VOGU-3710 file (C-alpha; in Angstrom, 3 decimals, decimal comma):
1> medllrsapa> 120,674/105,911/88,454  117,512/108,523/88,201  117,633/106,775/84,321  116,474/103,878/85,771  112,852/104,681/86,333  112,488/107,909/83,508  109,348/105,779/81,963  107,818/105,435/85,261  104,877/107,927/85,753  106,331/111,216/87,277
11> dsldcclvve> 103,687/110,910/90,326  104,457/107,558/91,643  108,049/108,769/92,533  106,012/110,927/95,545  106,177/108,648/97,981  106,970/105,127/99,384  106,444/102,927/101,986  109,840/100,480/102,611  109,202/97,594/104,962  112,236/95,736/105,950
21> ddsiirldle> 112,579/94,360/109,449  116,506/94,289/108,589  117,888/97,989/109,448  120,935/97,726/106,852  118,946/96,493/103,941  116,342/99,136/104,418  118,551/102,017/104,821  120,251/100,492/101,473  117,178/100,158/99,693  115,605/103,515/100,983
31> emlrsfglrq> 119,308/105,002/99,652  118,984/103,428/96,369  115,054/104,768/96,416  116,352/107,913/97,046  119,284/107,704/94,044  116,244/106,708/91,561  114,949/110,115/91,951  112,072/109,390/94,591  111,233/112,437/96,828  110,184/110,608/99,614
41> vlgassvaaa> 111,100/107,320/101,328  109,597/106,237/104,344  110,808/103,121/106,439  109,487/101,083/108,065  110,891/98,205/110,289  107,389/96,526/112,002  104,271/95,719/110,212  102,697/97,995/113,366  104,582/101,030/112,014  103,910/100,439/108,309
51> rliaetagir> 100,181/99,936/108,979  100,501/103,291/110,281  102,415/104,821/107,434  100,011/102,919/104,758  96,720/105,034/106,539  98,124/108,250/107,560  100,878/108,811/104,424  100,172/109,909/100,862  102,403/107,227/99,665  102,200/105,807/95,984
61> favldyevgr> 103,691/102,510/96,323  104,941/100,254/98,467  108,392/98,010/98,671  107,495/94,938/100,894  110,242/92,372/102,655  107,602/89,325/103,025  108,474/88,333/106,594  108,833/91,299/108,819  110,022/89,470/112,187  107,401/86,796/112,559
71> cntleiaetl> 104,936/88,031/110,718  104,069/88,673/107,082  103,398/91,628/104,983  100,224/90,141/102,791  97,521/92,089/105,058  99,466/95,292/104,022  99,717/94,675/100,532  96,120/93,417/100,500  94,973/97,050/102,400  97,301/98,750/99,602
81> asrgipamfl> 95,595/96,523/96,784  91,766/97,620/97,896  93,275/101,385/97,810  94,600/100,693/94,438  98,443/101,784/95,231  100,858/99,407/93,603  103,125/97,067/95,819  105,809/94,691/95,322  107,608/91,788/97,500  111,246/91,313/98,600
91> tgygaglelp> 112,214/87,966/99,712  115,085/85,623/100,892  112,831/82,729/100,059  113,115/83,029/96,357  110,966/81,561/93,758  109,593/79,173/96,402  107,116/82,164/97,470  103,759/81,466/97,304  101,379/84,045/97,308  97,908/84,441/97,412
101> dslahlpvls> 96,012/84,271/94,597  94,832/88,326/94,941  98,206/89,225/95,033  99,694/86,957/92,532  100,358/89,632/89,613  102,561/91,427/92,508  106,082/91,235/91,388  108,691/89,305/93,464  112,117/90,238/93,880  114,601/88,047/95,575
111> kpftaellae> 117,153/89,001/97,689  120,187/90,103/97,424  119,424/92,033/94,402  121,216/95,170/92,255  119,714/98,627/91,649  118,961/97,109/87,798  116,871/94,180/89,277  114,599/96,820/91,804  114,109/99,484/89,237  113,038/97,008/86,712
121> allrtlqpak> 111,369/95,382/89,299  109,510/98,599/90,574  108,840/99,976/86,764  106,580/96,484/85,985  104,968/97,625/89,644  104,396/101,086/88,860  103,332/99,839/85,296  101,183/97,048/85,257  101,378/96,355/81,250  104,664/95,887/81,321
131> rgpktegapd> 104,902/93,491/84,080  107,618/90,507/83,268  107,942/87,243/85,212  106,752/87,105/88,428  110,092/86,245/90,637  113,740/87,520/89,436  116,872/87,920/91,180  119,348/85,802/93,205  118,928/82,179/93,956  116,950/81,125/96,828
141> qa> 118,410/81,954/99,940  116,489/82,009/103,129
//
């Protein structure tokens, strides 16, 4: 699986933040990212935990579930963007997800997704010049 991200900048694979409130999805996603060659994957199940990790860990990029509990992760994405840390969103809302203009450039991946679709979205996240269409993945699912 490491071959899927072979063209990503090596230092970008140092540390990743994963924000997902469904523990099964989060653990699966963390394992998938490790199989891509990421050295450290830090998981958070709440916005508060994600905020703490984002403020204290040397993360290189983030994979954010759009909705965590009753909150969205837009504030975290905005904070990361202001620090030059790339991010992408996961969503069960499919193509219907509307992001604010300041975050509209971020890739959005619909759940469920394959490892290949995740790798493609990560490459667009880590190499902005290669970004493709905003939303990919499965059809709308709430």
